[in-house]
C-alpha positions as CSV (number, residue, x, y, z in Angstrom):
1,M,0.0,0.0,0.0
2,F,1.4,3.5,-1.1
3,I,1.3,6.4,1.4
4,W,-1.6,8.2,-0.4
5,Q,-3.6,5.1,0.1
6,Q,-3.4,5.3,3.9
7,S,-6.6,6.0,5.6
8,N,-5.1,9.2,7.2
9,W,-3.5,10.6,4.2
10,P,-2.2,13.3,4.0
11,N,-1.8,13.9,7.6
12,F,2.0,13.6,7.8
13,E,3.8,12.9,11.0
14,Y,7.3,13.2,12.3
15,K,9.4,12.9,15.4
16,I,10.4,16.2,16.4
17,E,12.9,15.0,19.0
18,E,14.8,13.2,16.1
19,L,14.9,16.6,14.2
20,D,15.1,19.1,16.8
21,D,18.9,19.5,17.2
22,L,19.3,19.7,13.2
23,L,16.4,22.3,13.2
24,N,18.1,24.3,15.9
25,E,21.2,24.6,13.9
26,I,19.3,25.5,10.8
27,V,17.3,28.3,12.6
28,K,20.7,29.7,13.9
29,L,22.3,29.6,10.4
30,Q,19.2,31.2,8.9
31,N,19.4,34.0,11.3
32,R,23.1,34.5,10.8
33,I,22.6,34.8,7.0
34,S,19.8,37.2,7.5
35,K,22.0,39.3,9.6
36,Q,24.6,39.5,7.0
37,V,22.1,40.1,4.1
38,I,20.9,43.3,6.0
39,S,24.4,44.7,5.6
40,L,24.9,43.8,1.9
41,H,24.9,46.4,-0.8
42,S,22.0,45.8,-3.2
43,Q,24.4,45.0,-6.1
44,D,26.1,42.4,-4.0
45,L,22.8,40.8,-3.0
46,Y,21.7,40.8,-6.5
47,D,24.9,39.2,-7.7
48,I,24.6,36.3,-5.1
49,Q,20.9,35.8,-6.0
50,K,21.6,35.7,-9.7
51,K,24.5,33.2,-9.2
52,S,22.0,31.0,-7.3
53,L,19.3,31.2,-10.0
54,V,21.8,30.5,-12.8
55,N,23.0,27.4,-11.0
56,N,19.4,26.1,-10.3
57,V,18.5,26.5,-13.9
58,F,21.6,24.7,-15.0
59,L,21.1,21.7,-12.6
60,S,17.3,21.6,-13.5
61,T,17.6,21.1,-17.2
62,H,19.3,18.8,-19.6
63,S,21.9,21.5,-20.2
64,K,24.7,19.7,-18.6
65,D,24.2,16.7,-21.0
66,E,24.0,19.2,-23.9
67,G,27.3,20.9,-23.1
68,V,25.7,24.3,-22.4
69,D,27.9,26.4,-20.2
70,L,26.9,28.6,-17.2
71,L,27.9,31.8,-19.0
72,S,25.1,31.1,-21.6
73,I,22.6,30.5,-18.9
74,E,23.7,33.6,-17.1
75,D,23.1,35.4,-20.3
76,C,19.5,34.1,-20.6
77,V,18.9,35.2,-16.9
78,S,20.0,38.7,-17.7
79,V,18.1,38.9,-21.1
80,Y,14.7,37.4,-19.7
81,L,14.7,38.9,-16.3
82,L,16.7,42.0,-16.5
83,K,16.4,43.0,-20.2
84,E,20.1,43.2,-20.4
85,K,21.8,42.9,-23.9
86,A,23.0,39.4,-24.7
87,T,26.8,38.6,-24.7
88,H,26.8,34.9,-25.3
89,T,25.1,32.6,-27.7
90,A,21.4,32.1,-27.0
91,L,20.4,28.8,-25.5
92,S,17.4,26.4,-26.4
93,I,14.2,27.8,-25.4
94,E,14.0,25.4,-22.4
95,N,16.3,27.6,-20.3
96,P,14.5,31.0,-20.5
97,L,11.2,29.2,-19.9
98,L,12.6,27.6,-16.8
99,I,14.0,30.9,-15.6
100,Q,10.5,32.5,-16.1
101,M,8.9,29.7,-14.1
102,F,11.3,29.9,-11.2
103,S,10.9,33.7,-11.2
104,K,7.0,33.5,-11.2
105,V,7.1,30.9,-8.3
106,M,9.1,33.3,-6.3
107,D,6.9,36.3,-6.9
108,D,4.5,37.7,-4.3
109,L,5.5,35.5,-1.5
110,H,2.9,36.9,0.7
111,L,0.0,35.8,-1.7
112,P,-1.6,32.4,-1.6
113,I,-0.9,30.0,-4.5
114,T,-4.0,28.9,-6.4
115,Q,-4.8,26.0,-8.7
116,S,-4.6,28.3,-11.7
117,K,-1.3,29.6,-10.5
118,L,0.1,25.9,-10.5
119,Y,-1.3,25.5,-14.1
120,Q,0.2,28.7,-15.2
121,W,3.8,27.8,-13.9
122,H,3.4,24.5,-15.8
123,A,2.3,26.2,-18.9
124,T,5.2,28.6,-18.8
125,L,7.7,25.7,-18.3
126,F,6.3,24.0,-21.5
127,A,5.2,27.0,-23.6
128,Q,7.0,25.7,-26.6
129,S,5.9,22.1,-26.3
130,T,3.4,20.6,-28.7
131,D,3.5,17.1,-26.9
132,Q,2.0,17.9,-23.5
133,N,-1.3,18.7,-22.2
134,I,0.1,22.1,-21.0
135,G,-1.2,23.7,-18.0
136,E,-3.6,20.8,-17.1
137,L,-3.4,17.8,-14.8
138,R,-1.9,14.7,-16.4
139,R,-4.2,12.5,-18.7
140,Q,-2.6,9.3,-17.7
141,S,-4.9,7.3,-15.4
142,T,-1.8,6.5,-13.2
143,H,1.8,7.3,-13.2
144,E,4.7,4.9,-12.3
145,M,8.0,5.9,-11.0
146,S,10.8,3.5,-10.4
147,H,14.3,3.4,-8.9
148,K,16.3,0.2,-9.5
149,T,13.8,-2.5,-8.2
150,L,11.5,-0.2,-6.3
151,K,8.3,1.1,-8.0
152,Y,5.8,3.8,-6.9
153,I,2.5,4.6,-8.6
154,A,1.0,8.0,-8.1
155,P,-2.6,8.6,-7.3
156,P,-5.1,8.2,-10.3
157,K,-6.0,11.1,-12.3
158,E,-9.7,11.0,-11.0
159,E,-8.4,12.0,-7.5
160,L,-5.9,14.7,-8.5
161,T,-8.2,17.8,-8.5
162,N,-9.2,17.0,-5.0
163,Q,-5.7,16.1,-4.0
164,I,-4.3,19.5,-5.4
165,Q,-7.0,21.3,-3.5
166,K,-5.9,19.8,-0.3
167,F,-2.2,20.5,-1.0
168,K,-3.1,24.1,-1.9
169,F,-5.0,24.7,1.4
170,W,-2.2,23.4,3.4
171,F,0.6,25.2,1.6
172,N,-1.3,28.6,1.9
173,E,-1.2,28.3,5.8
174,P,2.5,28.9,6.7
175,F,3.4,28.5,10.3
176,E,4.5,31.2,12.7
177,N,7.2,28.9,14.2
178,D,10.5,29.0,12.5
179,K,11.2,25.2,12.9
180,Q,7.7,24.3,11.6
181,N,8.2,26.6,8.4
182,I,11.4,24.9,7.7
183,V,9.8,21.4,8.1
184,R,7.0,22.7,5.9
185,A,9.5,23.0,3.0
186,G,10.5,19.5,3.3
187,I,6.7,18.2,3.5
188,A,5.7,20.4,0.6
189,H,8.4,18.8,-1.6
190,F,7.5,15.3,-0.7
191,W,3.7,15.9,-1.0
192,F,3.9,17.4,-4.5
193,I,6.2,14.8,-5.9
194,T,4.0,12.2,-4.4
195,L,1.0,13.5,-6.2
196,H,2.8,13.8,-9.5
197,P,0.0,15.9,-10.9
198,F,1.5,16.7,-14.4
199,E,2.7,14.7,-17.2
200,D,6.1,16.2,-17.0
201,G,7.9,18.9,-15.0
202,N,6.9,17.7,-11.5
203,G,10.4,17.6,-10.2
204,R,11.2,21.1,-11.3
205,I,7.9,22.7,-10.0
206,A,8.4,20.7,-6.6
207,R,11.9,22.2,-6.3
208,A,10.5,25.7,-7.0
209,L,7.7,25.3,-4.7
210,T,10.4,24.2,-2.0
211,D,12.4,27.3,-2.8
212,R,9.1,29.4,-2.3
213,A,8.5,27.7,1.1
214,L,11.9,28.3,2.4
215,A,11.7,31.9,1.1
216,Q,8.4,32.5,2.9
217,A,10.0,31.1,6.1
218,K,12.7,33.9,5.8
219,P,11.9,36.4,3.0
220,E,15.2,38.3,3.2
221,N,17.0,35.2,2.4
222,A,15.0,34.5,-0.8
223,H,17.1,33.2,-3.7
224,L,20.2,32.7,-1.7
225,Y,20.1,28.9,-1.1
226,S,18.1,26.0,-2.6
227,M,17.6,22.3,-2.4
228,T,18.3,21.9,-6.2
229,P,22.1,21.4,-5.9
230,A,21.7,18.9,-3.0
231,I,19.1,16.9,-5.0
232,D,21.3,16.9,-8.1
233,A,24.5,15.9,-6.2
234,N,22.7,13.1,-4.4
235,K,20.2,11.8,-6.9
236,T,20.5,8.1,-6.2
237,K,19.9,8.5,-2.4
238,Y,17.2,11.1,-3.1
239,Q,15.3,8.8,-5.5
240,S,15.7,5.9,-3.3
241,L,14.6,7.6,-0.1
242,L,11.6,9.1,-1.9
243,I,10.1,6.0,-3.2
244,Q,10.9,4.0,0.0
245,T,8.9,6.7,2.0
246,Q,6.2,6.7,-0.7
247,R,6.0,2.8,-0.3
248,C,5.9,3.2,3.4
249,Q,9.1,1.2,3.7
250,M,11.1,3.3,6.1
251,K,11.9,2.2,9.6
252,N,9.7,4.6,11.4
253,Q,6.8,3.7,9.0
254,Q,6.7,0.1,10.2
255,S,4.6,1.3,13.2
256,N,3.3,4.5,11.5
257,P,3.0,4.6,7.7
258,M,2.5,8.5,7.8
259,D,5.8,9.1,9.7
260,I,8.1,10.8,7.2
261,T,10.8,11.6,9.9
262,Q,13.6,9.9,7.9
263,W,12.7,11.8,4.7
264,L,12.8,15.0,6.6
265,E,16.1,14.2,8.2
266,W,17.7,13.9,4.8
267,F,16.0,16.9,3.6
268,L,17.0,19.0,6.6
269,H,20.7,17.8,6.6
270,N,21.1,18.7,2.9
271,L,19.4,22.1,3.4
272,Y,21.8,22.8,6.2
273,E,24.9,21.9,4.0
274,E,23.6,24.2,1.2
275,M,23.1,27.1,3.8
276,L,26.7,26.6,5.0
277,K,27.9,27.1,1.5
278,V,26.4,30.4,1.1
279,L,27.3,32.1,4.4
280,P,31.1,32.4,3.8
281,F,30.4,34.2,0.5
282,I,28.0,36.7,2.0
283,E,30.4,37.3,4.8
284,Y,33.2,37.9,2.4
285,K,31.1,40.4,0.5
286,N,30.4,42.3,3.6
287,A,34.0,42.2,4.5
288,Q,35.0,43.6,1.2
289,D,32.4,46.4,1.5
290,S,33.8,47.3,4.9
291,F,37.4,47.2,3.6
292,W,36.7,49.8,1.0
293,L,34.7,51.9,3.4
294,S,37.6,51.9,5.9
295,H,39.9,52.9,3.1
296,S,37.8,55.6,1.6
297,Q,40.2,58.3,2.5
298,T,43.4,56.3,1.9
299,V,45.6,57.8,-0.7
300,L,46.2,55.2,-3.4
301,T,47.4,55.1,-6.9
302,Q,45.0,53.9,-9.6
303,R,47.3,51.0,-10.1
304,Q,47.1,49.9,-6.4
305,V,43.3,50.3,-6.5
306,D,43.0,48.0,-9.5
307,V,45.1,45.4,-7.8
308,L,43.2,45.6,-4.6
309,N,40.0,45.3,-6.6
310,K,41.2,42.2,-8.4
311,I,42.3,40.5,-5.1
312,A,38.9,41.4,-3.5
313,K,36.7,40.2,-6.4
314,N,38.7,37.0,-7.0
315,A,39.3,35.7,-3.6
316,D,39.5,32.1,-4.6
317,L,42.5,32.9,-6.9
318,F,44.3,34.6,-4.2
319,V,43.9,32.2,-1.3
320,D,47.7,32.2,-0.9
321,G,47.8,35.9,-1.1
322,I,50.0,37.8,-3.6
323,N,53.8,38.5,-3.8
324,A,55.9,40.8,-5.9
325,G,56.0,38.4,-8.9
326,G,52.0,38.2,-8.8
327,Y,51.8,41.9,-8.6
328,Q,54.2,42.1,-11.6
329,E,52.0,39.9,-13.7
330,L,48.8,41.9,-12.9
331,T,50.4,45.3,-13.5
332,G,53.4,44.9,-15.8
333,V,55.6,47.0,-13.6
334,S,59.2,46.1,-12.6
335,K,60.0,44.1,-9.5
336,A,61.3,47.0,-7.6
337,T,58.0,48.9,-8.2
338,A,55.9,45.8,-7.3
339,T,57.9,45.5,-4.0
340,R,57.6,49.2,-3.3
341,D,53.8,49.2,-4.0
342,L,53.2,46.1,-1.8
343,T,55.2,47.6,1.1
344,G,53.3,50.9,0.8
345,L,50.0,49.0,0.9
346,Q,51.0,47.1,4.0
347,K,51.9,50.5,5.7
348,K,48.7,52.0,4.7
349,G,46.8,49.0,6.4
350,C,45.4,47.5,3.1
351,L,47.5,44.4,3.1
352,K,48.9,42.1,5.7
353,K,52.0,39.9,5.7
354,M,51.3,36.2,5.4
355,S,54.7,34.7,5.4
356,R,58.3,35.2,6.1
357,G,60.4,38.0,4.5
358,G,62.4,38.1,1.5
359,R,61.5,36.9,-2.0
360,S,58.8,34.7,-0.4
361,T,56.8,37.5,1.2
362,R,53.2,37.3,0.4
363,Y,50.3,39.6,1.4
364,R,46.6,39.3,1.8
365,L,43.8,41.8,2.3
366,K,43.6,43.1,5.7
367,Y,39.9,43.2,6.7
């Protein structure tokens, strides 16, 4: 018997005591990110959000298999969302449509979703398709999903309208408690995927709905982190856990088929990992802004400003700092001039020595 065939479907249950420690850590991290976001310049925030959207689109399409690069998807984001001029070759139509769908799902977070909105998102995703019943529930009586030897059959089409209504009413009632709102995102993802209401695109819409739920839990953090990278990186585990839970085969479900604690544990653990990835980048952006604010009155040559900007904007390339040789490569000046500039930047408090003196002396930004 599948989970949707249980008499108390869709009254999901979970053991809070098994999730509480993880939820506490997520709430702390959520608040740390929010605090950093408040200090971010609008352009820096936009850059981080754009990078996240580009990555989500890349991971949510067949682009990886087709050899499409991230720069081209970034171009689509700019063209279709920001009306900027294209700088790279245009992609297949799938990518801008997916960008539009992600954008629409994240619009008006304070408003409830409606059945027509779900249909509109699906219609946007497949606007160029002639093979699908676009913006409508699936026509197939049932839909089967499988992973290795495991099989799951979604609810019959005759039940979908009523099932979507229940999902919609539940989704439109966010909780006031931070922990419950985080759990809500995990339940929403599982619930929508389990219904599998459309012929195609269910996974992409489920991930977008998950991002919407996370954004509603902390609106200032919208677009900064997503479950899409975690799902893509752990596809086998994700699919296995999903179908086992849908088949009521997880350990906790032996005594209570509606207990989805183990699914939520996987979801929350991966969400925490994705949030951990974004925090250092945001903190670095703030440190970079603080650096220039503290040196707004420091007398620097244009050459020194250019080098400091390159170091600040490409931190991953300067993990080991910069020495006179590296300074020469960036500027084309003599070694003596490079050494003099670096020493001068150190005296002005812009750089800090990293290692021993002599030819091996290296410097990093002093935040």
